[in-house]
N, C-alpha and C positions, 0 to 999 in steps of 0.2 A: 485427354479425358481423365478425370479423377474418380477412382473407384474405391469405396470404403467396404471392405469385406466384412460382412456380418454386422453392419451398422445398426440394423433394426433390432438385433439381439442385444446390442450393447447400450443403446440409448432409447429413451422414450420417443415413440414415433412422432407425437405432436411437437416435441421439442426439436426434432430434426428438421422440421420445416423452417425453423429459424437458424439452425446450426449451419446448414449448407450455404445459404446466402451470406451469412457473416463470414464464413470461411473464404468465400470467393471475394468478398469485399476486402478482407485483409490482404489477399493475394494481389488485388488490383492496387491497393494502397502502396504496396511495396514498390511497384512501378519500375523495377529494374531487375534484370537477370532472373526472372521468375521461372524457375525450373522445378516443378514438383514431380518426383519420380518415386519408385518403390522404396527408395532408401531415405526419403525425406522424413525427418523427425518432426513431429507436431508438438506444439504447446498451445493450450487454450486457457483463457482467463474465465473463471467461473464466478459470476456475481451479477448483480443488477442494482441500479441502472448502469449501463456501460457506454452510453452515447457520448459521455464527456471524456472518455479515456483516450490517452495518447499512447498507451502501452504498446499496441500492435506496431505502430510506425516506428517507435523507438527501438523495440526489440528486433524487428525485421531489418532495420538499418544496421543494428549491431551484428546480426547474423551475416549479413552481406559483407560488412567490413572485415569480419573475422574469417570469411570463407566457409561458413557453416551451412550445411544443407538442412535448414530448419525453417519452419513457418509458425508464426504466432498469430492466433485469431481469437475472436470473442465467442463466448457461449453465455447468453443471458439466462440466468437461472437463480432461483432463490432456494431456500432449504427444502422445499416440498419434494423435489425429485433428486436432491443432491446425492443421496446414497446410490441411486441407480446410475447416474452419470459417472460418478467416481469409479464405481465398479466396472463400468464399460471401458473407461480410459485405461484401466489396468490391463486389458486384453488387446489394446490397439497400438499402433505404431507411434507412441508418444514417448518423448524424453521425460515428460512430467507435465505439470500444469500449475497455473497461478491461481490464487484465490483472493477475492476481495469481498466487500460488503454484499450481503449480510452473512457470509459463509465462513469467515475466518476461524470462528470458534467451533461451529458445528462440524466442520470438516474433520476435526481431530478424531471423531468417533469412527471414521471410515478408513483410517490409515493404519499401517502395520507397525511402524516405528516412528519415534519422534526424536529429533536432535535434542540434546539435554537443555539447551537454552530455550528452544521452542516449547519444550515440555514445561519449563518453569514459567514461561510467558503465558501459556494457556491459549495460544492462537497460532495459526499458520497461514502464511501467504504464498508459500512455495512448497511444492511437492515434487520429489524426484522419483521417477519410476525406474527401478533396476531392470536389467535384462531378464530377470526371472519374474517380473511383474509385481515385485514388492513396492509398496508406496511408503516413502519416508518423508515426514513433514519437517520443514525448516521455517524460520521466520527471518526474512531479510529487511522487514520494515524498520525494526529497531536499529539495525546497522545503517540503513539509509538515513534515518532521522538523526542519529548521532553524528554521522559523517557530515551531514548538511550543517548541523549546528557548529561543528568544529571548523569545517573548511570555509563555509560561506558567512557565518556570523562571527567566527573567530572566538567562540565561547569555550571556556573551561568550565564545565558544569559542576565541578567539585564544590560542594557546600552551598550551591545555589538553590533557590526555592522556586517551585513551579506550581502553576494552577492549570489543571487539565479538565476541559469540558468534554465529556464523552469517555466511555470506558469499554467500547466495543473492541474489535480486533486491532484497529490502528492505535487506539488509546492504550490498550494493553501493551502493545509492543513499545510504544514511546515511553510510557511510564516505567516499564520494566527495565529498559536499557538505561534510563536515567538513574534508577536505583542501583543498577549494576555498576555504573561508572561514578558513583559517589555523590549523587544529589543530596542536599541537606534536608529538604522537605518537599513532599509532593502532595498537593491537595487535589482530590479527584471528586468531581461532581457528575451526576447523571440523573436524568429523569426516571430511569429504570434503576431504582435504589438497589435491588438485588445484584445487578451487574456491577455497580460501583463498589458495593461492600465486598463482593467476591474478589475484585481486583485488588482492593486495599489489603485484604487478608493474604492473598497470594504474594504480593510484593513484600509485605512485612514478614512472611514466613520463608519465602524462597530467596529473597535478595537482602534487604535490610529494613529495619523498623522505621521507615521514614514516611510512610503513606498515611493519609487521613481522609476519611470520607466527609464530604460537605453536602448537605441536603440540596436538592435541586432548587434553584432560585435564590440561594444564599451566596452572595458574591463578596461578603465582608472581608475575606482573606485575600482577594485579588490584589489590593493595594500594596501588600507587603511582599509580593512575589517578584522575582526577577524576570520570569518568562510566563506568558499566558498562552495556552494552546487550545486550538479548536480541533477536536477529533470526532465531531458529530456528523460531518457531511453537510451540515446546514451552511448554505451559501453556494452550493452547486446544484445543477439540475433544476428541479422544480422549485427549489428554495433560493435561487439566485436573488440577491438583493436583501436577504435576511441575514441576521447575525444572532448567535446564541447568547451574546453578552450585551447588556445595556451600556451605552456609551459613557454614562457618568462614572463608571468604575475604572475607566482606563487612566493610567498614570504615565506621564511622558518619559519616565526613566526606564520603562519596560521594553522587552522584546516580545512581539506578538508573532506566533507561528500558526499557520493553518495547514493542515495535512492535505487540503484540497489544492490542486494546481490548475484547474480549469473551471472558472476563470482564475487567472493568475493573481488578481487582487480581488478577493471576496469582500463582501461588505464588512466582515469582521476585521480584515486588514485595512480597508479604507478608513474605517472609524479610528483605528489605532494610529494610522499614518497622519490623519488630520489632527491628532492630539500631540504629534511630535515624536511618536514612538518609532523604534526600528521595527521593520516587518520582514518576515521571511515566509515565502509560499512553500507549498509542498513539492515544487518542481525538483529541487535538489534531492529531497528524500526519494522521489520517484526515480530519478536518475541513478542514484547510488544503490538503492535496493534492487533495481533492475539489472545493474551490472553484477551485483552479487548473485542474482538468480542465474544469469548466464553461466557464471563460473561453477555453480552447483550442478546445473543441467549438463554441462559439457566438459568440465575439468579444464577449460581453456580460460586464459585471461580475457576479460571483456574489453572491447574497444570503447572505453568511456568517452573519449573526445568525439568520436563519430556519433555516439548516442546523444551526447550533449548538443552537438550541432543540429541534429534532427529535431530535438525538442525545441531549440531556439527558433528553428525554421518554422515549426508548427505554430508557435505562438507569435511569430512575426515580430520578434524584437531583435535588436542588434546583437551580433555574436559576442561582443565584448561586454554586454550588460550582465548583471548579476541578479540572481533571484532575490537577493536581499537589497533593501533600500534604506539608507540611513535617514 
């Protein structure tokens, strides 16, 4: 039996009706050596929608491979009650928590400290809870994205030009890490102009003066870019089959990256592939950022290969395949 002391004090009651079944679903998904005891450290992912996420299986496989007494599960929540949930996690048996859309920027308001790079990026996907209950924000999305570009696409981003569609939490991390590592130019567009302009200002102030805002619907700069990135979430969940970029702007010399990994090939990537472009899904980004999260939560080296095998098993592709296709 699993007992949560004081759960009703720490979390909104109507949210707990979803919280407990999702907890048990994650436990069932792990499917091996599932021993939850008083010392089990919990991790939950805060965001919505989460039905497409592979994070629980990947993380739980990593914990098992590393011999860690931990459990990762989902909590679907938007900004509405985020403050209440974050405050509740502070007082529970959590090593920390993960954050995804639409909470990566908003969550900063409820944390005690921010890692310097996270502070510059202006978004957090990883929070570490100290033994004293202090919450410290980090961002491993940027690390995951950069490692994926380097390891899977073989790209040296120095001096390269990028066009990013979307300026939310993922877009912030991706564009910030590009500026940090020497990108030559980063064009950023978003239908929410205030968000895009804010990211451009933050990059130019905190990293390097390489970012420029492009109004939504203007794709005239796409052709001159080496890499085109989708950080909008369009193409997953309810928007499967849709792309944020009209096909006529795609050029065959480019690399197309989609932060989404389920489906593995979004319409955005399919359109680019059809034009002869290299494509890269968000699978590698998810793997490498997840490995970095484990290291932050535990201080232990993450079992990257075990996590990779689990992801490949989930998407039912050959173990020797790559997330990139030439």
